[in-house]
C-alpha positions, -999 to 999 in steps of 0.1 A, spaced: 719 -395 -484 721 -358 -473 721 -350 -436 688 -336 -422 695 -302 -405 670 -288 -381 670 -254 -362 652 -255 -329 645 -222 -309 635 -221 -272 621 -186 -268 624 -180 -231 615 -152 -208 651 -148 -197 672 -169 -221 667 -178 -257 684 -209 -269 690 -218 -306 701 -253 -315 713 -269 -347 706 -306 -351 722 -329 -377 704 -362 -381 688 -360 -346 720 -350 -329 725 -315 -313 758 -304 -329 759 -267 -320 739 -241 -301 737 -205 -290 724 -190 -258 715 -154 -255 697 -131 -231 661 -125 -242 652 -90 -250 640 -71 -219 608 -59 -237 599 -95 -247 588 -83 -281 586 -111 -307 590 -89 -338 621 -71 -325 636 -105 -313 634 -121 -347 663 -102 -363 687 -114 -335 674 -149 -339 679 -147 -377 716 -137 -372 722 -165 -347 706 -191 -371 728 -178 -400 758 -179 -378 752 -215 -368 746 -225 -404 777 -207 -417 800 -220 -389 788 -256 -395 788 -253 -433 751 -259 -436 734 -246 -468 699 -261 -464 675 -266 -435 648 -293 -433 629 -275 -406 627 -246 -382 608 -248 -349 600 -225 -320 591 -235 -284 569 -207 -273 559 -196 -237 521 -194 -245 492 -212 -260 498 -224 -296 477 -240 -323 503 -265 -336 481 -275 -365 480 -241 -380 514 -230 -366 499 -199 -349 501 -184 -314 467 -183 -298 473 -165 -265 502 -151 -245 508 -142 -209 529 -110 -206 556 -126 -229 559 -119 -267 524 -106 -268 528 -94 -304 534 -130 -316 497 -136 -321 498 -111 -351 529 -126 -368 531 -151 -397 560 -172 -385 555 -197 -413 562 -170 -439 592 -158 -417 608 -193 -419 600 -197 -456 612 -163 -467 645 -166 -449 655 -202 -453 627 -219 -474 622 -243 -446 591 -260 -430 581 -244 -398 566 -258 -365 556 -241 -332 542 -255 -300 541 -246 -263 576 -247 -247 567 -269 -217 549 -294 -239 579 -296 -262 602 -301 -232 579 -329 -221 581 -345 -256 619 -342 -255 622 -359 -221 596 -386 -232 615 -395 -264 651 -389 -254 654 -383 -217 641 -392 -182 607 -402 -196 619 -426 -222 601 -459 -218 570 -445 -201 537 -439 -218 520 -417 -192 540 -388 -177 538 -352 -166 567 -327 -168 568 -295 -147 591 -267 -158 601 -242 -131 617 -210 -144 606 -175 -152 571 -190 -153 559 -225 -145 548 -247 -173 537 -283 -178 532 -309 -204 514 -344 -203 518 -376 -222 488 -399 -215 487 -435 -228 514 -427 -253 497 -396 -268 506 -360 -264 478 -342 -247 464 -311 -265 427 -310 -258 400 -292 -279 417 -258 -276 454 -268 -275 458 -260 -238 452 -293 -221 481 -303 -200 501 -270 -205 485 -248 -179 501 -265 -148 514 -231 -137 479 -219 -134 465 -246 -112 451 -227 -81 469 -235 -48 453 -206 -28 421 -191 -42 426 -161 -20 462 -157 -30 482 -133 -51 469 -120 -85 486 -139 -113 494 -124 -147 468 -147 -162 441 -129 -143 434 -156 -118 443 -156 -81 466 -180 -62 481 -198 -92 512 -219 -87 532 -195 -109 520 -164 -89 532 -180 -57 564 -197 -66 580 -186 -100 610 -164 -105 588 -139 -124 570 -133 -90 600 -139 -68 605 -102 -59 568 -98 -50 568 -130 -30 595 -116 -8 581 -82 -5 547 -96 5 559 -121 31 552 -110 67 578 -133 83 608 -119 63 632 -93 77 630 -57 64 667 -59 53 660 -90 33 630 -74 17 650 -43 8 674 -64 -13 647 -84 -31 657 -69 -65 690 -88 -62 676 -122 -57 668 -150 -80 663 -187 -71 700 -194 -75 709 -168 -48 680 -179 -26 692 -215 -26 728 -204 -20 718 -181 9 696 -208 24 725 -233 23 746 -208 41 721 -206 69 702 -174 60 668 -179 77 649 -156 54 661 -174 23 653 -207 40 617 -195 45 613 -186 8 630 -217 -5 610 -241 17 577 -224 10 583 -225 -29 592 -262 -26 560 -269 -7 540 -251 -34 558 -271 -62 551 -303 -42 514 -294 -39 513 -287 -77 529 -321 -84 502 -338 -63 475 -319 -83 491 -331 -116 492 -367 -102 455 -366 -93 445 -349 -126 466 -370 -151 475 -403 -133 511 -405 -146 537 -431 -140 564 -405 -135 566 -367 -129 597 -350 -143 610 -317 -129 629 -294 -151 642 -258 -152 672 -240 -140 661 -243 -103 667 -280 -106 704 -274 -102 694 -278 -65 676 -311 -73 693 -327 -41 673 -304 -20 641 -301 -40 633 -337 -50 635 -354 -16 610 -328 -3 586 -334 -32 590 -371 -30 581 -370 7 551 -348 1 539 -370 -28 542 -401 -6 523 -385 23 495 -368 4 490 -381 -32 462 -406 -36 479 -433 -55 466 -467 -43 476 -487 -73 512 -477 -78 535 -450 -65 545 -423 -88 582 -417 -96 595 -382 -92 626 -375 -115 646 -347 -128 651 -338 -164 681 -354 -180 682 -331 -211 682 -299 -189 678 -267 -207 679 -284 -241 647 -305 -235 624 -283 -256 650 -282 -284 650 -320 -285 612 -319 -285 611 -297 -316 636 -320 -333 613 -349 -327 582 -330 -339 598 -318 -370 612 -352 -381 595 -381 -363 561 -371 -348 542 -388 -375 556 -422 -363 533 -423 -332 
């Protein structure tokens, strides 16, 4: 029997990842910086070259499927992008099924990136064995996905469970790119980090003047070194993530909440704080909710795509 080869693409705001699967195993991958303009049409030629490189270097001459994890709202039944949020806005006008067919004669699938990461963790990672879970992805933006009673949550308009970054934490807070105020994403994501620092009254002028040099990696490093300004930013973002997790617990009643994204390299600092906040403030009289980190890391959405392209009809 011939091997089944799948290409999975995680189209991120900062990094784009392209993985090649053989019979469910990730055998090769490429990471590259996403285009600064976050334009979908002009990103596709680079993605095409990377796919062809993966195929050539692994002597693959036929693909059984190509999938994209997309940072926006997606109709996964029609494989179309419904709505975007300042990332790859031209994607709503592209026929991606035709793109995959014309280049590789392969079936195509697309879904929201955080939902796919959730599916990946549910089937192959930290969520394996659970039938009700929430995943929160913390990165350029903040996303979420929900599995409830063994079913992937989509809702009437394909947005249920995937808008965890746009739960409102402070209704008088910062304007979010989605148009609402005080969203989790606007108050604690790396896309807004520079603005978070500039707007904060308690931070020193020197620290603010260097805001363009900071990302969460440097914030956590500086905080560990004793920098008081970095500690304020770090601790407040963790508090916001914790508040978001409590909202997800109250909204979706999961057994486990999985935290993912590059910031989770500092899981030893983040998870205990969120566990403590959940223990103190979440209303969970029947059973305590487990807080865990992603075991698939940056490849979670790739594994979710592999599952959806090859095994989703089994559930």
